[in-house]
C-alpha positions in Angstrom: -87.0 39.7 -36.9 -88.2 37.1 -39.3 -85.7 38.3 -41.9 -82.8 38.0 -39.4 -83.8 34.5 -38.6 -84.0 33.6 -42.2 -80.5 35.0 -42.9 -79.1 33.1 -39.9 -80.7 29.9 -41.0 -79.2 30.3 -44.5 -75.8 30.9 -43.0 -76.2 27.9 -40.8 -77.1 25.7 -43.7 -74.1 26.9 -45.7 -71.8 26.3 -42.8 -73.3 22.8 -42.2 -72.8 22.0 -46.0 -69.1 22.9 -45.7 -68.7 20.7 -42.6 -70.4 17.7 -44.3 -68.4 17.9 -47.5 -65.5 15.5 -47.1 -62.0 17.1 -47.5 -60.8 13.8 -49.1 -63.3 14.2 -51.9 -61.9 17.7 -52.7 -58.4 16.5 -52.4 -59.0 13.6 -54.9 -60.8 15.9 -57.4 -58.1 18.6 -57.3 -55.0 16.5 -56.8 -52.0 17.3 -59.0 -51.3 14.8 -61.7 -48.1 12.8 -61.1 -45.7 11.2 -63.5 -44.1 7.8 -63.0 -40.5 7.6 -64.3 -39.6 4.5 -66.2 -38.7 1.6 -63.9 -36.1 -1.2 -64.1 -36.7 -3.7 -66.8 -38.7 -1.4 -69.1 -35.9 -1.1 -71.6 -34.6 1.7 -73.8 -38.0 2.6 -75.2 -39.1 3.8 -71.8 -36.1 6.1 -71.2 -37.1 9.7 -71.3 -36.4 12.9 -69.4 -39.6 15.0 -69.1 -41.0 14.6 -72.7 -37.6 14.1 -74.3 -36.4 10.8 -75.7 -32.9 9.8 -77.0 -34.3 9.8 -80.5 -34.7 13.6 -80.2 -31.1 14.1 -79.2 -28.1 14.6 -81.5 -24.8 13.8 -79.8 -21.3 14.5 -80.8 -19.0 12.0 -79.2 -15.4 13.1 -78.5 -12.4 11.3 -77.0 -10.3 13.2 -74.5 -8.2 10.1 -73.7 -5.3 8.3 -75.4 -7.5 5.2 -76.0 -7.9 4.7 -79.7 -11.4 4.0 -81.0 -13.2 4.9 -77.7 -15.4 7.6 -79.2 -16.4 5.4 -82.1 -17.4 2.5 -79.9 -19.4 4.6 -77.5 -21.1 6.4 -80.4 -22.2 3.0 -81.8 -23.6 2.1 -78.4 -25.5 5.4 -78.1 -26.9 4.9 -81.6 -28.2 1.5 -80.6 -29.9 3.1 -77.6 -31.7 5.6 -79.8 -29.5 8.7 -79.9 -28.7 10.4 -83.2 -25.0 10.7 -83.7 -23.3 13.8 -85.1 -19.5 14.1 -85.0 -17.1 11.4 -83.8 -13.6 12.6 -83.1 -11.0 13.6 -80.6 -12.0 16.4 -78.3 -11.7 19.6 -80.4 -11.1 21.6 -77.3 -8.2 19.3 -76.3 -9.5 19.5 -72.7 -8.1 17.3 -70.0 -11.1 15.4 -68.6 -9.8 13.5 -65.5 -13.3 12.2 -64.5 -15.6 9.9 -66.5 -17.0 12.4 -69.0 -18.2 15.9 -69.6 -21.5 16.7 -71.3 -21.4 20.0 -73.1 -24.2 22.0 -74.7 -25.9 25.4 -74.9 -28.7 26.8 -72.9 -31.3 25.5 -75.4 -29.9 22.0 -74.9 -30.0 21.7 -71.1 -32.7 19.0 -71.0 -30.8 17.1 -73.7 -27.6 17.4 -71.6 -29.4 16.1 -68.5 -30.8 13.1 -70.4 -27.4 12.2 -71.9 -25.6 12.7 -68.6 -27.8 10.0 -67.1 -26.2 7.5 -69.3 -22.7 8.1 -67.8 -22.0 7.6 -64.2 -20.2 10.7 -62.8 -20.6 12.8 -65.9 -20.4 16.6 -65.4 -22.3 19.2 -67.4 -20.9 22.3 -68.9 -23.0 25.0 -70.6 -21.3 26.7 -73.5 -22.3 29.4 -76.0 -23.7 27.3 -78.8 -27.0 28.3 -80.2 -28.4 24.9 -81.2 -29.6 21.9 -79.2 -26.8 19.5 -80.0 -24.8 18.1 -77.1 -21.3 16.7 -76.8 -20.2 13.7 -74.8 -16.5 14.1 -74.1 -15.1 10.9 -72.7 -12.6 11.3 -69.9 -9.8 9.3 -68.3 -12.0 7.4 -65.9 -14.7 6.4 -68.4 -15.3 2.7 -68.5 -18.8 2.1 -69.8 -22.3 3.5 -70.3 -24.9 2.8 -67.6 -27.5 0.0 -68.2 -31.0 1.0 -69.1 -32.1 0.2 -65.6 -29.3 2.4 -64.1 -30.3 5.2 -66.5 -34.0 4.9 -65.5 -32.9 5.1 -61.8 -30.7 8.1 -62.4 -33.5 9.9 -64.2 -36.1 9.0 -61.5 -33.7 10.5 -58.8 -33.8 13.9 -60.6 -36.2 16.6 -59.2 -39.5 16.4 -61.1 -40.9 19.7 -62.5 -44.2 20.8 -61.0 -47.2 20.6 -63.4 -48.5 23.9 -64.6 -51.9 25.2 -63.6 -53.4 25.2 -60.1 -51.1 22.7 -58.5 
């Protein structure tokens, strides 16, 4: 009988301990870390997609319009905003891009494509069979200008954020 009472008392104390512990304390201690995307006014240095910055992206800029010098001018602007520039030319695929732009790249360059696409309002993405991480920006008929740093930051902030790895 004494053993049974001792076991019951132990279980009661354990249950009471669980009730007294605040769930808020546990939530704070185990909360998943969050990331804050760059906000308006932080400038080009704050632009990033996940851990990727423009300085890590090589972009080929192609013109799919009849506007002379368009690719060169936009390549210069992208260089000023931190991108590495590869080829500058007319679109080697001779595609008809009726929208603002198409961002092309291989599966290894998907994050790079997403980062670059945030700089052009209405850009579509097209995955091709290239093996490297370079991306192409193909300027289309409706292209007028690159987004501002604030617009890019807002576009990136609107993208779904990846869940942290681990217990979260």
